[in-house]
C-alpha positions in Angstrom: 104.5 102.6 95.0 103.7 103.2 91.4 100.3 104.7 92.3 101.8 106.7 95.1 104.4 108.2 92.8 102.0 108.5 89.8 103.9 106.0 87.7 102.6 103.4 85.3 102.8 99.8 86.5 101.6 97.8 83.5 100.7 94.6 85.2 97.9 92.7 83.5 95.4 93.2 86.4 91.7 92.7 85.4 89.1 95.3 86.2 87.7 92.8 88.7 90.7 93.4 91.0 90.1 97.1 91.2 86.4 96.5 91.8 87.3 94.2 94.7 89.7 96.8 96.1 86.9 99.4 96.0 84.4 97.0 97.6 82.2 96.8 94.5 80.3 93.4 94.2 81.7 91.2 91.4 79.4 89.6 88.9 79.3 87.0 86.1 80.3 89.7 83.7 83.6 90.2 85.6 84.3 86.5 85.4 83.6 86.6 81.6 86.5 89.1 81.4 88.8 87.2 83.6 88.0 83.7 82.3 85.9 83.8 79.1 85.3 80.1 78.9 84.1 79.7 82.4 81.9 82.8 82.0 80.3 81.5 78.8 79.6 78.1 80.4 77.9 79.7 83.4 75.9 82.0 81.1 74.8 78.9 79.1 73.5 77.4 82.4 71.4 80.6 83.0 70.1 80.7 79.5 69.2 77.0 79.1 65.4 76.6 78.5 65.0 72.9 78.8 65.1 71.0 82.1 66.4 67.7 80.6 69.3 69.5 79.0 70.2 71.2 82.3 69.9 67.8 84.0 72.2 66.2 81.4 75.0 68.7 82.5 75.1 66.8 85.8 76.0 69.9 87.8 75.8 70.2 91.5 76.8 72.9 94.0 80.5 72.1 93.8 83.5 73.5 92.0 86.7 71.7 91.0 90.1 73.0 91.8 93.7 71.8 91.5 95.5 71.1 94.8 99.0 69.7 94.9 98.6 68.1 91.5 95.2 66.5 92.3 91.7 67.5 91.5 89.5 68.2 94.5 85.9 69.3 94.7 84.8 72.2 96.9 81.2 72.6 98.0 79.7 76.0 97.3 77.2 75.5 100.1 76.5 73.0 102.8 75.9 69.5 101.3 76.5 71.0 97.9 77.6 67.7 96.4 74.1 66.4 97.0 72.3 69.4 95.5 71.7 69.2 91.7 71.5 72.4 89.7 68.0 73.0 88.3 66.2 75.8 86.6 65.0 76.9 90.0 68.4 77.2 91.8 70.7 77.9 88.9 71.0 81.6 89.6 72.0 80.7 93.2 74.6 78.3 91.8 76.1 80.8 89.4 76.3 83.5 92.1 77.9 81.0 94.5 80.4 80.0 91.8 81.3 83.6 91.1 81.7 84.4 94.8 84.0 81.4 95.2 86.2 82.5 92.3 86.5 86.1 93.4 86.3 85.8 97.2 86.5 82.5 98.9 89.3 80.9 96.8 91.6 84.0 97.0 90.8 85.4 100.5 94.3 85.0 101.9 96.0 86.1 98.7 93.9 89.2 98.5 94.5 90.1 102.1 98.3 89.8 101.4 97.9 91.9 98.3 96.1 94.7 100.1 98.5 94.6 102.9 101.4 95.2 100.5 99.4 97.8 98.5 98.6 99.9 101.5 102.2 99.8 102.6 103.3 101.2 99.3 100.3 103.6 99.1 99.4 104.5 102.6 97.2 107.4 101.6 93.5 106.7 101.3 93.0 109.2 98.5 93.0 106.4 95.9 89.5 105.4 97.2 88.0 108.5 95.6 88.5 106.8 92.1 86.0 104.5 90.5 87.5 101.1 89.7 87.9 101.8 86.0 89.6 105.1 86.8 92.0 103.4 89.2 92.8 100.8 86.6 93.7 103.5 84.0 95.7 105.5 86.5 97.8 102.5 87.5 98.0 100.6 84.3 97.7 103.4 81.8 95.8 102.8 78.6 96.3 102.0 74.9 94.5 104.8 73.1 97.2 106.1 70.8 97.3 109.4 68.8 100.7 109.5 67.0 100.1 112.9 65.5 99.5 114.3 69.0 102.7 112.7 70.1 104.6 114.6 67.5 102.8 117.9 68.5 103.8 117.4 72.1 107.5 116.8 71.4 110.0 119.3 72.9 113.5 119.8 71.5 116.8 120.5 73.1 119.6 121.4 70.7 117.2 121.0 67.8 114.6 123.1 66.1 111.3 121.6 64.9 112.3 122.5 61.4 115.7 120.8 61.4 116.3 118.2 58.8 117.0 115.4 61.3 113.8 116.1 63.2 111.8 116.0 59.9 113.5 112.8 59.0 112.8 111.3 62.4 109.1 111.9 62.2 108.9 110.7 58.6 110.6 107.4 59.7 108.4 107.2 62.8 105.1 107.7 61.0 106.1 105.1 58.4 106.5 102.4 61.1 103.8 99.7 61.6 101.7 100.2 64.7 103.6 97.6 66.8 106.9 99.3 66.1 105.4 102.7 67.2 104.4 101.0 70.5 107.9 99.6 70.8 109.3 103.2 70.6 107.1 104.1 73.5 108.5 101.2 75.5 112.0 102.2 74.4 111.4 105.8 75.5 109.5 105.2 78.8 109.9 101.6 79.8 106.2 100.8 78.9 104.1 100.9 75.7 101.1 102.2 77.6 100.0 105.9 77.8 99.6 107.6 81.2 96.0 108.0 82.5 96.0 111.7 81.6 96.0 110.7 77.9 98.3 111.4 74.9 97.4 115.1 75.1 99.5 115.3 78.3 102.3 113.0 77.2 105.4 115.2 76.6 108.9 114.0 75.8 112.1 115.6 74.6 114.3 115.0 71.6 117.9 116.0 72.4 120.9 116.5 70.2 123.8 114.6 72.0 126.3 116.6 69.8 128.3 113.6 68.8 131.5 114.3 66.7 130.6 111.5 64.2 126.8 111.2 64.6 126.4 108.5 61.9 128.3 106.1 64.1 126.0 106.4 67.1 122.6 104.9 67.9 119.7 106.8 69.6 119.6 106.4 73.4 116.6 106.9 75.7 116.5 108.2 79.2 113.3 106.5 80.4 113.0 108.5 83.7 113.2 111.8 81.9 111.3 110.7 78.8 114.2 112.0 76.7 115.5 110.7 73.3 119.1 111.4 72.5 119.0 111.5 68.7 122.3 112.1 66.8 122.3 114.5 64.0 122.4 111.9 61.2 123.5 113.0 57.7 120.4 111.5 56.0 117.1 109.7 56.5 118.4 106.2 55.5 121.1 106.2 58.2 118.6 107.5 60.8 116.1 104.7 59.9 118.8 102.1 60.1 120.2 103.3 63.5 116.8 103.9 65.0 115.4 100.5 64.0 118.5 98.8 65.3 118.1 100.6 68.7 114.5 99.4 68.9 115.5 95.9 68.0 118.3 95.8 70.6 115.9 97.1 73.2 113.4 94.3 72.4 116.1 91.6 72.8 117.2 93.3 76.1 113.7 93.2 77.3 113.5 89.4 76.8 116.6 88.6 78.9 
């Protein structure tokens, strides 16, 4: 649904999932991204120069998995438990291991995932994207340009030169990086940038026209990407109220 409606769904899906969706063969490099320890161990098997060291690893064509609290071994090929890994078949072993992780072990789960995905996004137009492009479109990215964010801001009830706006950007640019990301999450519901990039990211700062502005906190309308910023009397009050709003949002997000 997020893809169909061009919205970010910031699930931590690896690039391997999008390659699998696109029918691109998965490799050891994909496993290194998904599970670095496993990936490094398999790479060490491929790189080992000495037969006796490889034999001392006592590897065969099986892989261990957890099943109902117990460890079981799955054969990667027929009679795999009786086939030791050597310099001559280690490439076959690694390929079979990678295939098991990305295909055999998740066959039913992936079928269910694709069934749900195609129900939410029935159009086939998503197939025109490369896996990395599809990942960015769906998950967004984290290439931030805070000066560009300020340039893109629109104002309602404010002018760019108003003191409150100047104070807001002074406070914002003084924030540490993580707090700036928190503001994005406060404003849009996610701290990631849409696939089009920061250059196309536009939001609005609105004057809510409160009678006693120093008593009110900033409020965000995430669907509209709009920040209601009271016309505070000075920068210190703006900073205090703004940071409190971000902190309250963080706590709300943990509930």
